[in-house]
FILUMLUM-371918 format. One record per residue: y, x, z of N, C-alpha, C, O in turn. Coordinates in steps of 0.02 Angstrom, whole numbers, plus 50000, padded with zeros to 5 digits. Layout:
REM FILUMLUM-371918
SITE|nv|nu|nw|cav|cau|caw|cv|cu|cw|ov|ou|ow
SITE|Y|X|Z|Y|X|Z|Y|X|Z|Y|X|Z
...
END
This chain:
REM FILUMLUM-371918
SITE|nv|nu|nw|cav|cau|caw|cv|cu|cw|ov|ou|ow
SITE|51114|49726|50545|51170|49776|50552|51171|49843|50517|51118|49875|50517
SITE|51209|49862|50496|51208|49932|50451|51202|49983|50487|51239|49984|50536
SITE|51158|50037|50478|51144|50089|50509|51200|50148|50495|51216|50162|50437
SITE|51228|50183|50555|51274|50222|50539|51241|50293|50537|51267|50338|50504
SITE|51187|50301|50569|51145|50360|50569|51073|50349|50544|51039|50305|50570
SITE|51052|50380|50502|50979|50389|50480|50940|50438|50488|50953|50487|50453
SITE|50889|50444|50527|50847|50503|50546|50777|50482|50504|50749|50427|50506
SITE|50760|50531|50471|50689|50517|50430|50647|50576|50443|50666|50633|50428
SITE|50590|50566|50471|50531|50615|50476|50553|50685|50497|50532|50736|50470
SITE|50599|50683|50552|50631|50741|50574|50577|50777|50623|50547|50749|50669
SITE|50571|50841|50605|50527|50888|50652|50562|50944|50668|50607|50964|50631
SITE|50545|50979|50731|50581|51048|50746|50528|51083|50783|50507|51063|50837
SITE|50503|51141|50750|50453|51187|50779|50489|51251|50784|50531|51266|50741
SITE|50473|51296|50844|50493|51359|50857|50443|51410|50843|50383|51395|50835
SITE|50468|51478|50839|50428|51528|50824|50374|51537|50863|50326|51572|50844
SITE|50375|51506|50924|50317|51514|50973|50265|51473|50957|50209|51482|50979
SITE|50283|51419|50913|50232|51365|50888|50258|51292|50930|50241|51235|50915
SITE|50295|51309|50979|50310|51238|51015|50340|51202|50964|50376|51226|50921
SITE|50320|51129|50969|50351|51078|50926|50396|51032|50973|50371|50991|51011
SITE|50457|51043|50967|50497|50999|51009|50508|50928|50979|50527|50882|51015
SITE|50496|50922|50916|50506|50845|50886|50451|50842|50838|50432|50892|50808
SITE|50423|50783|50831|50376|50770|50789|50385|50707|50742|50375|50651|50767
SITE|50401|50710|50681|50406|50655|50638|50453|50593|50667|50437|50533|50668
SITE|50508|50619|50690|50555|50565|50716|50586|50531|50666|50620|50563|50625
SITE|50579|50465|50662|50623|50414|50622|50654|50363|50656|50621|50319|50684
SITE|50719|50365|50656|50755|50320|50701|50829|50302|50657|50864|50341|50624
SITE|50837|50244|50666|50913|50214|50641|50957|50195|50704|50933|50162|50750
SITE|51024|50218|50704|51069|50196|50747|51116|50159|50715|51152|50184|50672
SITE|51120|50088|50736|51170|50040|50711|51244|50059|50725|51263|50090|50775
SITE|51282|50037|50678|51354|50050|50681|51373|50003|50741|51348|49947|50745
SITE|51423|50030|50790|51446|49993|50842|51408|49984|50903|51430|49951|50950
SITE|51347|50014|50903|51304|49987|50967|51306|50044|51019|51335|50098|51007
SITE|51276|50030|51073|51272|50080|51122|51189|50084|51128|51152|50038|51146
SITE|51171|50145|51109|51102|50165|51109|51082|50215|51156|51103|50272|51149
SITE|51043|50200|51204|51020|50236|51261|50955|50274|51244|50906|50238|51236
SITE|50946|50337|51238|50886|50382|51233|50863|50401|51294|50895|50438|51331
SITE|50797|50374|51313|50773|50391|51376|50710|50434|51366|50671|50425|51320
SITE|50702|50488|51418|50634|50513|51413|50637|50572|51460|50692|50596|51475
SITE|50577|50598|51486|50576|50640|51546|50604|50715|51527|50611|50723|51466
SITE|50618|50761|51561|50638|50823|51549|50596|50859|51497|50535|50851|51502
SITE|50616|50895|51450|50578|50924|51395|50548|50874|51339|50507|50891|51296
SITE|50572|50816|51345|50547|50761|51301|50573|50768|51225|50543|50744|51177
SITE|50630|50803|51220|50662|50818|51150|50721|50784|51146|50746|50777|51090
SITE|50754|50756|51202|50814|50716|51190|50883|50761|51166|50926|50742|51126
SITE|50880|50815|51195|50932|50865|51188|50926|50898|51117|50976|50915|51086
SITE|50864|50906|51095|50846|50944|51021|50868|50903|50981|50904|50926|50937
SITE|50854|50826|50981|50873|50777|50934|50943|50769|50926|50967|50761|50870
SITE|50983|50770|50984|51053|50768|50977|51082|50825|50942|51125|50820|50898
SITE|51055|50883|50964|51090|50952|50939|51081|50956|50863|51121|50983|50826
SITE|51024|50925|50842|51009|50923|50765|51057|50879|50728|51088|50901|50679
SITE|51066|50814|50752|51107|50769|50721|51179|50795|50727|51219|50775|50684
SITE|51199|50838|50773|51268|50863|50786|51274|50923|50750|51329|50951|50754
SITE|51223|50954|50709|51218|51012|50671|51220|51079|50714|51238|51133|50691
SITE|51201|51068|50779|51198|51130|50818|51132|51170|50805|51133|51231|50808
SITE|51079|51138|50790|51015|51159|50780|50987|51131|50717|50992|51072|50703
SITE|50954|51181|50674|50927|51166|50612|50862|51125|50614|50824|51143|50659
SITE|50840|51078|50578|50774|51049|50591|50725|51093|50534|50744|51126|50486
SITE|50656|51081|50558|50609|51121|50526|50595|51071|50468|50586|51095|50413
SITE|50594|51014|50474|50574|50967|50427|50606|50895|50431|50612|50873|50488
SITE|50629|50854|50377|50650|50795|50382|50730|50800|50368|50759|50854|50358
SITE|50765|50732|50368|50831|50729|50358|50867|50686|50403|50840|50642|50436
SITE|50935|50700|50406|50981|50651|50445|51046|50650|50403|51077|50697|50377
SITE|51058|50586|50405|51118|50568|50366|51165|50518|50413|51147|50469|50444
SITE|51233|50548|50408|51280|50513|50454|51335|50474|50410|51380|50502|50379
SITE|51326|50410|50413|51369|50370|50371|51356|50390|50294|51404|50388|50255
SITE|51300|50408|50275|51282|50429|50207|51289|50496|50196|51262|50520|50146
SITE|51324|50537|50239|51329|50615|50231|51272|50656|50257|51253|50650|50315
SITE|51242|50698|50213|51183|50739|50247|51211|50785|50293|51266|50809|50279
SITE|51181|50801|50349|51205|50842|50402|51199|50913|50377|51229|50957|50409
SITE|51163|50930|50322|51164|50999|50301|51202|51005|50233|51246|51048|50229
SITE|51185|50959|50171|51218|50958|50114|51293|50934|50120|51333|50950|50076
SITE|51312|50897|50173|51377|50878|50173|51399|50891|50255|51416|50841|50288
SITE|51400|50950|50282|51398|50959|50340|51473|50943|50379|51476|50917|50434
SITE|51522|50960|50345|51593|50952|50367|51604|50872|50374|51624|50845|50425
SITE|51590|50845|50324|51608|50767|50330|51555|50729|50380|51576|50682|50413
SITE|51500|50746|50385|51457|50718|50438|51487|50734|50513|51495|50692|50557
SITE|51501|50801|50519|51515|50824|50585|51576|50797|50604|51581|50779|50663
SITE|51632|50791|50559|51694|50752|50579|51691|50686|50613|51735|50665|50651
SITE|51635|50655|50598|51629|50590|50627|51599|50583|50686|51586|50527|50708
SITE|51584|50644|50721|51543|50650|50776|51581|50674|50830|51615|50723|50815
SITE|51587|50651|50899|51611|50681|50954|51550|50694|51002|51512|50649|51017
SITE|51543|50751|51023|51483|50763|51069|51507|50793|51142|51545|50841|51148
SITE|51478|50757|51194|51494|50777|51257|51424|50816|51290|51378|50783|51313
SITE|51424|50881|51288|51354|50922|51307|51342|50909|51382|51383|50886|51421
SITE|51277|50927|51397|51264|50928|51471|51312|50995|51503|51341|50989|51557
SITE|51315|51043|51474|51332|51110|51501|51404|51102|51511|51433|51068|51469
SITE|51444|51130|51565|51507|51137|51570|51537|51204|51541|51552|51250|51578
SITE|51544|51208|51474|51571|51261|51443|51646|51247|51414|51659|51207|51369
SITE|51691|51286|51446|51761|51273|51440|51797|51336|51436|51769|51384|51463
SITE|51858|51347|51404|51891|51403|51403|51932|51409|51467|51984|51378|51475
SITE|51908|51447|51509|51933|51444|51583|52007|51449|51590|52035|51419|51635
SITE|52042|51485|51548|52112|51508|51565|52160|51461|51511|52219|51474|51504
SITE|52132|51417|51480|52176|51372|51434|52194|51321|51491|52162|51315|51543
SITE|52258|51281|51472|52273|51221|51503|52231|51159|51478|52204|51164|51423
SITE|52225|51112|51506|52197|51050|51487|52224|51024|51417|52191|51010|51367
SITE|52286|51023|51425|52320|51000|51359|52307|51047|51295|52296|51024|51239
SITE|52311|51112|51309|52296|51153|51246|52232|51153|51220|52224|51155|51159
SITE|52175|51150|51268|52107|51144|51247|52083|51078|51215|52038|51076|51174
SITE|52115|51025|51238|52097|50966|51209|52128|50961|51141|52096|50939|51094
SITE|52206|50987|51132|52233|50981|51069|52198|51032|51020|52196|51021|50960
SITE|52173|51085|51047|52143|51133|51001|52080|51106|50970|52065|51122|50913
SITE|52041|51061|51009|51979|51040|50982|51993|50979|50930|51948|50963|50891
SITE|52047|50952|50930|52070|50902|50876|52079|50938|50816|52059|50914|50763
SITE|52112|51006|50820|52130|51048|50767|52074|51073|50735|52081|51089|50676
SITE|52020|51080|50762|51958|51110|50741|51926|51060|50688|51878|51080|50654
SITE|51946|51006|50681|51920|50956|50634|51978|50942|50587|51978|50893|50550
SITE|52027|50985|50588|52066|50976|50529|52120|50917|50537|52159|50900|50492
SITE|52116|50891|50596|52169|50829|50611|52236|50850|50627|52240|50896|50667
SITE|52290|50826|50604|52351|50842|50619|52372|50825|50685|52353|50772|50710
SITE|52413|50869|50722|52428|50854|50788|52455|50774|50803|52489|50744|50762
SITE|52436|50747|50860|52448|50679|50873|52451|50677|50960|52406|50656|50995
SITE|52511|50703|50984|52520|50702|51046|52513|50637|51086|52497|50640|51145
SITE|52526|50576|51055|52521|50519|51079|52447|50501|51088|52431|50469|51138
SITE|52397|50521|51039|52322|50509|51052|52302|50547|51114|52273|50520|51161
SITE|52320|50618|51111|52299|50656|51170|52317|50630|51231|52279|50635|51280
SITE|52378|50601|51235|52407|50577|51300|52357|50512|51321|52340|50501|51379
SITE|52340|50479|51274|52312|50409|51285|52239|50431|51305|52215|50395|51349
SITE|52203|50478|51283|52144|50509|51305|52148|50539|51376|52112|50523|51424
SITE|52190|50580|51376|52194|50610|51458|52208|50555|51507|52178|50554|51561
SITE|52252|50509|51489|52268|50455|51541|52201|50410|51549|52185|50387|51603
SITE|52169|50402|51494|52104|50356|51508|52052|50387|51550|52004|50356|51573
SITE|52063|50452|51560|52007|50500|51595|52039|50525|51662|52013|50570|51694
SITE|52096|50494|51682|52135|50512|51749|52149|50590|51737|52142|50629|51785
SITE|52164|50610|51687|52175|50689|51678|52255|50712|51660|52275|50768|51647
SITE|52292|50649|51664|52361|50656|51638|52398|50707|51683|52426|50757|51659
SITE|52396|50694|51748|52423|50735|51798|52401|50808|51803|52431|50851|51836
SITE|52344|50819|51767|52319|50894|51762|52327|50921|51697|52299|50973|51679
SITE|52364|50886|51660|52371|50917|51589|52396|50982|51578|52379|51015|51529
SITE|52439|51006|51626|52461|51075|51625|52418|51138|51670|52431|51198|51674
SITE|52367|51100|51701|52322|51139|51754|52282|51186|51693|52265|51166|51637
SITE|52275|51246|51719|52211|51290|51689|52151|51266|51705|52141|51244|51762
SITE|52100|51268|51655|52031|51241|51669|52002|51280|51728|51966|51248|51767
SITE|52011|51331|51737|51972|51373|51795|51994|51346|51867|51960|51359|51916
SITE|52050|51309|51872|52066|51283|51939|52032|51208|51948|52033|51182|52003
SITE|52010|51184|51904|51981|51112|51901|51908|51110|51943|51867|51156|51943
SITE|51902|51058|51970|51835|51046|52008|51781|51035|51951|51802|51035|51893
SITE|51717|51028|51961|51670|51019|51917|51676|50945|51885|51661|50936|51826
SITE|51696|50898|51923|51701|50830|51895|51765|50829|51851|51765|50793|51801
SITE|51817|50865|51866|51863|50865|51813|51851|50903|51751|51872|50882|51697
SITE|51816|50958|51756|51797|50996|51701|51751|50939|51656|51754|50937|51594
SITE|51712|50898|51692|51672|50860|51651|51706|50805|51608|51685|50781|51555
SITE|51766|50788|51644|51819|50739|51606|51843|50772|51560|51851|50740|51509
SITE|51864|50841|51557|51894|50880|51502|51852|50875|51447|51878|50859|51394
SITE|51777|50887|51449|51729|50896|51398|51735|50819|51358|51732|50817|51296
SITE|51741|50765|51393|51742|50702|51367|51809|50697|51321|51808|50669|51266
SITE|51865|50726|51347|51923|50716|51312|51926|50753|51248|51954|50733|51197
SITE|51887|50823|51258|51882|50864|51195|51846|50826|51147|51868|50827|51090
SITE|51789|50791|51159|51747|50761|51116|51788|50702|51075|51778|50685|51017
SITE|51837|50675|51121|51871|50615|51090|51943|50635|51050|51981|50597|51022
SITE|51948|50697|51057|52015|50724|51028|52023|50700|50953|52075|50673|50932
SITE|51976|50712|50920|51984|50693|50843|51961|50626|50826|51943|50621|50767
SITE|51958|50574|50863|51949|50512|50852|51883|50505|50810|51887|50486|50752
SITE|51832|50518|50833|51767|50518|50806|51738|50438|50807|51753|50397|50851
SITE|51696|50425|50756|51675|50355|50753|51607|50348|50784|51580|50294|50796
SITE|51578|50413|50799|51514|50416|50840|51524|50463|50901|51555|50515|50894
SITE|51500|50446|50959|51505|50485|51014|51434|50500|51052|51400|50455|51074
SITE|51419|50559|51056|51351|50569|51090|51370|50589|51160|51418|50627|51168
SITE|51336|50567|51208|51338|50580|51273|51278|50609|51308|51237|50567|51328
SITE|51264|50678|51320|51215|50699|51332|51209|50712|51408|51231|50765|51431
SITE|51182|50667|51446|51185|50663|51518|51253|50664|51549|51269|50704|51593
SITE|51289|50624|51526|51364|50636|51541|51387|50627|51620|51438|50652|51644
SITE|51346|50594|51647|51365|50589|51728|51312|50619|51771|51307|50602|51830
SITE|51271|50666|51743|51225|50703|51785|51270|50741|51838|51312|50781|51820
SITE|51259|50726|51906|51298|50771|51957|51371|50760|51966|51409|50799|51994
SITE|51388|50704|51939|51467|50689|51946|51472|50633|52005|51423|50602|52027
SITE|51537|50626|52025|51545|50589|52078|51550|50510|52051|51556|50495|51991
SITE|51547|50470|52095|51543|50400|52095|51600|50374|52043|51586|50339|51995
SITE|51667|50396|52059|51726|50383|52028|51725|50396|51958|51744|50353|51919
SITE|51701|50460|51936|51689|50484|51870|51639|50434|51833|51651|50415|51776
SITE|51593|50418|51860|51541|50371|51834|51570|50303|51817|51555|50270|51767
SITE|51609|50288|51859|51646|50216|51844|51696|50221|51787|51699|50180|51742
SITE|51737|50277|51792|51791|50293|51737|51752|50295|51668|51770|50267|51616
SITE|51692|50335|51678|51661|50358|51608|51630|50294|51576|51630|50288|51515
SITE|51604|50247|51618|51579|50177|51591|51640|50131|51568|51633|50102|51514
SITE|51691|50124|51598|51746|50095|51586|51772|50115|51513|51786|50074|51469
SITE|51775|50183|51507|51795|50212|51439|51752|50196|51383|51775|50180|51328
SITE|51670|50203|51400|51628|50187|51349|51632|50110|51322|51623|50098|51262
SITE|51644|50067|51364|51657|49999|51355|51718|49990|51311|51715|49947|51266
SITE|51768|50022|51318|51831|50021|51277|51823|50044|51210|51844|50016|51159
SITE|51787|50104|51212|51764|50135|51145|51710|50088|51107|51717|50082|51046
SITE|51667|50061|51133|51629|50006|51093|51666|49948|51070|51655|49924|51014
SITE|51709|49924|51109|51753|49869|51092|51796|49884|51023|51806|49841|50979
SITE|51819|49950|51020|51860|49977|50960|51819|49993|50902|51847|50009|50850
SITE|51750|49991|50906|51705|50001|50845|51673|50069|50854|51641|50089|50806
SITE|51675|50108|50908|51643|50179|50900|51575|50163|50923|51564|50119|50966
SITE|51523|50201|50893|51450|50205|50905|51432|50248|50957|51449|50307|50950
SITE|51402|50235|51004|51386|50275|51067|51305|50291|51076|51263|50246|51082
SITE|51291|50349|51075|51229|50365|51089|51221|50404|51158|51257|50453|51169
SITE|51176|50381|51203|51185|50423|51267|51113|50437|51290|51064|50401|51276
SITE|51113|50492|51326|51050|50517|51366|51064|50508|51434|51120|50525|51454
SITE|51024|50484|51474|51036|50480|51546|50976|50479|51595|50924|50450|51580
SITE|50982|50509|51648|50929|50502|51703|50948|50441|51749|50909|50417|51789
SITE|51000|50424|51740|51017|50356|51780|50997|50297|51730|51032|50279|51683
SITE|50934|50269|51747|50912|50212|51706|50950|50152|51718|50952|50107|51676
SITE|50980|50150|51773|51023|50089|51786|51077|50093|51749|51104|50038|51739
SITE|51102|50139|51725|51166|50141|51681|51135|50114|51610|51162|50070|51577
SITE|51081|50144|51591|51054|50116|51523|51043|50039|51532|51061|50004|51485
SITE|51020|50014|51577|51003|49949|51589|51065|49912|51591|51064|49855|51567
SITE|51120|49934|51616|51185|49895|51614|51220|49909|51553|51250|49860|51530
SITE|51225|49960|51523|51265|49977|51464|51233|49959|51390|51262|49928|51346
SITE|51171|49983|51388|51149|49989|51318|51139|49921|51284|51128|49872|51318
SITE|51142|49917|51211|51117|49866|51176|51044|49874|51155|51006|49825|51149
SITE|51023|49943|51142|50955|49954|51128|50933|50016|51161|50973|50061|51176
SITE|50868|50020|51173|50832|50073|51214|50782|50109|51165|50742|50078|51130
SITE|50790|50175|51168|50737|50215|51134|50704|50263|51188|50736|50296|51230
SITE|50638|50263|51181|50600|50313|51229|50571|50369|51195|50531|50360|51149
SITE|50586|50420|51213|50548|50484|51187|50499|50522|51238|50510|50525|51298
SITE|50459|50543|51214|50403|50577|51256|50363|50628|51208|50335|50615|51155
SITE|50369|50696|51244|50333|50745|51194|50358|50754|51124|50321|50773|51079
SITE|50419|50739|51115|50443|50749|51046|50431|50694|50993|50443|50700|50932
SITE|50403|50634|51030|50391|50586|50983|50431|50516|51006|50432|50507|51067
SITE|50461|50470|50970|50485|50411|50985|50427|50366|50993|50388|50356|50946
SITE|50420|50338|51056|50363|50296|51068|50379|50224|51075|50336|50181|51083
SITE|50448|50210|51073|50475|50144|51083|50540|50133|51058|50581|50173|51081
SITE|50564|50088|51016|50636|50072|51011|50637|49990|51013|50600|49957|50977
SITE|50679|49963|51057|50682|49890|51068|50757|49876|51082|50798|49917|51103
SITE|50768|49811|51065|50823|49782|51093|50816|49773|51177|50765|49749|51201
SITE|50867|49795|51214|50859|49799|51288|50835|49734|51313|50791|49732|51356
SITE|50862|49678|51289|50839|49611|51315|50766|49592|51298|50729|49562|51338
SITE|50750|49610|51242|50684|49596|51218|50627|49650|51248|50567|49636|51254
SITE|50650|49698|51262|50609|49747|51302|50592|49724|51365|50535|49725|51388
SITE|50652|49697|51400|50631|49672|51471|50593|49605|51465|50555|49588|51510
SITE|50604|49566|51410|50562|49508|51403|50494|49523|51395|50449|49493|51424
SITE|50485|49572|51354|50409|49577|51325|50367|49626|51378|50306|49618|51386
SITE|50403|49677|51413|50374|49725|51448|50381|49713|51519|50342|49738|51560
SITE|50429|49674|51536|50439|49665|51604|50385|49617|51644|50356|49568|51621
SITE|50379|49640|51699|50333|49593|51743|50377|49561|51803|50429|49582|51827
SITE|50338|49504|51820|50378|49467|51876|50331|49463|51931|50270|49461|51923
SITE|50362|49461|51987|50319|49445|52053|50338|49382|52091|50398|49371|52102
SITE|50298|49345|52110|50308|49286|52148|50274|49305|52217|50213|49313|52223
SITE|50320|49310|52271|50301|49327|52338|50300|49256|52378|50351|49222|52381
SITE|50246|49238|52406|50246|49185|52449|50237|49191|52519|50181|49208|52539
SITE|50278|49183|52556|50272|49181|52639|50237|49125|52665|50260|49068|52660
SITE|50179|49138|52694|50124|49089|52716|50152|49065|52782|50190|49097|52817
SITE|50129|49001|52796|50149|48958|52843|50094|48991|52905|50113|48996|52963
SITE|50036|49007|52887|49987|49037|52942|49958|49095|52902|49950|49092|52841
SITE|49944|49149|52942|49911|49201|52909|49834|49191|52894|49797|49156|52929
SITE|49816|49222|52843|49747|49216|52820|49704|49285|52825|49735|49339|52825
SITE|49643|49283|52829|49612|49351|52832|49589|49367|52759|49587|49426|52742
SITE|49573|49322|52721|49548|49344|52653|49575|49290|52606|49595|49237|52631
SITE|49579|49302|52530|49607|49253|52490|49545|49208|52473|49492|49236|52461
SITE|49550|49143|52470|49498|49103|52444|49468|49115|52377|49504|49124|52329
SITE|49404|49116|52372|49366|49118|52315|49397|49082|52250|49395|49105|52192
SITE|49424|49022|52272|49454|48977|52223|49511|49002|52188|49530|48975|52136
SITE|49544|49060|52219|49610|49089|52193|49595|49159|52149|49642|49190|52123
SITE|49534|49180|52144|49514|49237|52118|49540|49243|52044|49549|49300|52023
SITE|49551|49193|52007|49582|49203|51948|49651|49232|51933|49667|49260|51881
SITE|49694|49219|51995|49764|49242|51994|49768|49315|52012|49821|49342|51997
SITE|49720|49352|52041|49718|49416|52062|49774|49422|52111|49818|49463|52100
SITE|49777|49389|52158|49835|49390|52204|49822|49454|52258|49767|49479|52271
SITE|49881|49473|52284|49875|49530|52329|49896|49507|52398|49952|49481|52403
SITE|49858|49514|52451|49875|49490|52524|49895|49549|52558|49863|49602|52560
SITE|49958|49536|52589|49988|49593|52637|49939|49605|52690|49892|49568|52704
SITE|49953|49660|52719|49907|49694|52774|49915|49643|52841|49871|49641|52884
SITE|49968|49610|52843|49967|49569|52905|49945|49496|52889|49946|49453|52934
SITE|49923|49479|52822|49896|49413|52813|49946|49364|52806|49928|49306|52804
SITE|50014|49379|52801|50066|49329|52806|50096|49315|52731|50132|49267|52719
SITE|50076|49361|52686|50112|49354|52613|50061|49369|52560|50020|49415|52563
SITE|50067|49324|52509|50028|49325|52443|50080|49347|52394|50139|49328|52399
SITE|50058|49389|52346|50095|49419|52297|50058|49406|52229|50001|49425|52219
SITE|50100|49369|52177|50064|49357|52115|50106|49398|52060|50167|49392|52054
SITE|50070|49438|52023|50115|49473|51972|50093|49448|51901|50033|49444|51885
SITE|50139|49435|51866|50128|49405|51801|50178|49429|51749|50234|49449|51766
SITE|50156|49426|51684|50208|49451|51641|50253|49396|51632|50241|49335|51633
SITE|50315|49430|51620|50381|49390|51609|50373|49329|51554|50404|49276|51556
SITE|50328|49348|51508|50321|49296|51452|50275|49240|51469|50272|49191|51432
SITE|50242|49244|51521|50193|49191|51535|50224|49120|51538|50283|49114|51554
SITE|50187|49069|51524|50224|49005|51529|50235|48989|51610|50201|49007|51658
SITE|50286|48955|51610|50299|48922|51682|50249|48881|51715|50247|48873|51776
SITE|50205|48853|51670|50156|48802|51687|50106|48836|51731|50075|48804|51773
SITE|50098|48903|51722|50049|48944|51759|50064|48950|51833|50019|48957|51874
SITE|50129|48948|51849|50157|48953|51920|50138|48889|51956|50115|48889|52013
SITE|50150|48827|51916|50139|48761|51943|50069|48763|51955|50053|48754|52014
SITE|50023|48773|51913|49948|48777|51920|49933|48814|51987|49898|48790|52032
SITE|49958|48866|51989|49948|48914|52051|49957|48875|52121|49918|48871|52168
SITE|50023|48849|52112|50044|48813|52183|49995|48756|52192|49978|48740|52249
SITE|49974|48728|52145|49929|48669|52158|49863|48694|52184|49835|48669|52232
SITE|49842|48742|52151|49772|48774|52177|49782|48807|52250|49738|48802|52293
SITE|49838|48838|52261|49844|48847|52337|49834|48803|52382|49802|48812|52434
SITE|49869|48739|52361|49855|48674|52409|49785|48655|52415|49761|48638|52469
SITE|49752|48656|52357|49687|48633|52358|49642|48678|52400|49594|48654|52430
SITE|49659|48748|52403|49626|48787|52440|49647|48789|52516|49618|48828|52554
SITE|49686|48755|52534|49716|48751|52601|49763|48807|52620|49772|48825|52679
SITE|49790|48829|52575|49837|48887|52587|49916|48860|52579|49940|48847|52523
SITE|49950|48854|52635|50016|48833|52638|50069|48886|52644|50062|48935|52680
SITE|50124|48875|52607|50173|48930|52607|50245|48895|52627|50259|48838|52607
SITE|50291|48938|52672|50351|48903|52693|50409|48934|52655|50466|48916|52670
SITE|50398|48985|52602|50449|49005|52566|50422|49050|52516|50365|49073|52523
SITE|50470|49068|52453|50439|49097|52396|50497|49132|52373|50552|49112|52393
SITE|50494|49183|52331|50541|49223|52294|50509|49261|52234|50452|49284|52236
SITE|50551|49263|52180|50525|49297|52124|50567|49357|52109|50628|49351|52112
SITE|50539|49414|52092|50579|49475|52068|50553|49494|52004|50493|49483|51994
SITE|50595|49525|51952|50573|49559|51892|50575|49624|51892|50623|49650|51920
SITE|50525|49665|51862|50530|49738|51849|50589|49755|51818|50618|49718|51779
SITE|50613|49823|51839|50675|49842|51807|50654|49890|51744|50595|49901|51729
SITE|50714|49917|51707|50702|49956|51657|50671|50015|51684|50625|50042|51652
SITE|50691|50038|51742|50646|50104|51764|50572|50088|51771|50531|50130|51753
SITE|50553|50031|51796|50478|50022|51796|50447|50030|51733|50394|50060|51728
SITE|50478|50003|51683|50447|49990|51609|50440|50058|51587|50387|50079|51565
SITE|50505|50099|51591|50506|50169|51575|50445|50216|51602|50406|50250|51568
SITE|50446|50210|51659|50387|50248|51703|50327|50231|51673|50286|50276|51662
SITE|50315|50166|51657|50251|50134|51629|50232|50166|51563|50176|50188|51549
SITE|50287|50165|51523|50276|50186|51446|50264|50264|51448|50218|50288|51415
SITE|50303|50304|51484|50287|50371|51484|50224|50395|51508|50193|50440|51480
SITE|50201|50361|51566|50140|50369|51606|50077|50358|51549|50027|50393|51548
SITE|50090|50305|51503|50032|50289|51451|50037|50347|51408|49982|50368|51389
SITE|50086|50375|51387|50087|50434|51333|50060|50489|51353|50043|50528|51308
SITE|50049|50508|51417|50031|50568|51441|49952|50578|51427|49924|50630|51445
END
């Protein structure tokens, strides 16, 4: 699939000597939802700010659909909508006026029908004449999203879009994102809610200390790095694990009633069958079993922990 954003050897250093980004190379595919995960201070917002033309890079290049973000800034920026973390709005403007003004900033002719569609999709239509100063924090967040969509961008950046907002807005937000993806919009999001990335994203990127440490298809990431656990409820409690089962590195619960076997998701199913046979051979009987798989959050914590 063709990349709509090409980031090559991107670095950002500040006068203090702090390196926010270190030789980041990354391609974003047209029409995908790409989730960028990383702890606070990892460089997520700096990376987004450079691509959106808000911060200048120290080294490297960024091209948006072939347009350089410095050499062809206007064309590159016109393709991008940005929903920032901060609630920065013109307090005494009406919702309608501020969203319409955002469209005009990109040289787009007035299109009341499009503005109406955006406001309705974000449950803002009944607030269109309200001044921003009168809105709740959640409603102001909706206005930021509306402003980012006003000029019909092909790429939408969502920087922690649902941090601190209510459940209703989160639901509306992700319904909107699904609709935008279906219409061909490319979406890049950062989020602290890893369950959102697990549900929504096509690909996952993990950034730590200014470096991209992994980029992977979500399903493949879960397959390769996920772990499964097999929990066996025993018929009779045992005091210790028989020596004949040492190869499996089983964990015995404190009450002696449960054995847990942890294994890679890519392991062959035959390994489980062998374990069950060896349990019987060693006189360990079980009455029930269940399996669970590690979540994206488990994988993320493991990756970032390895990088420290």
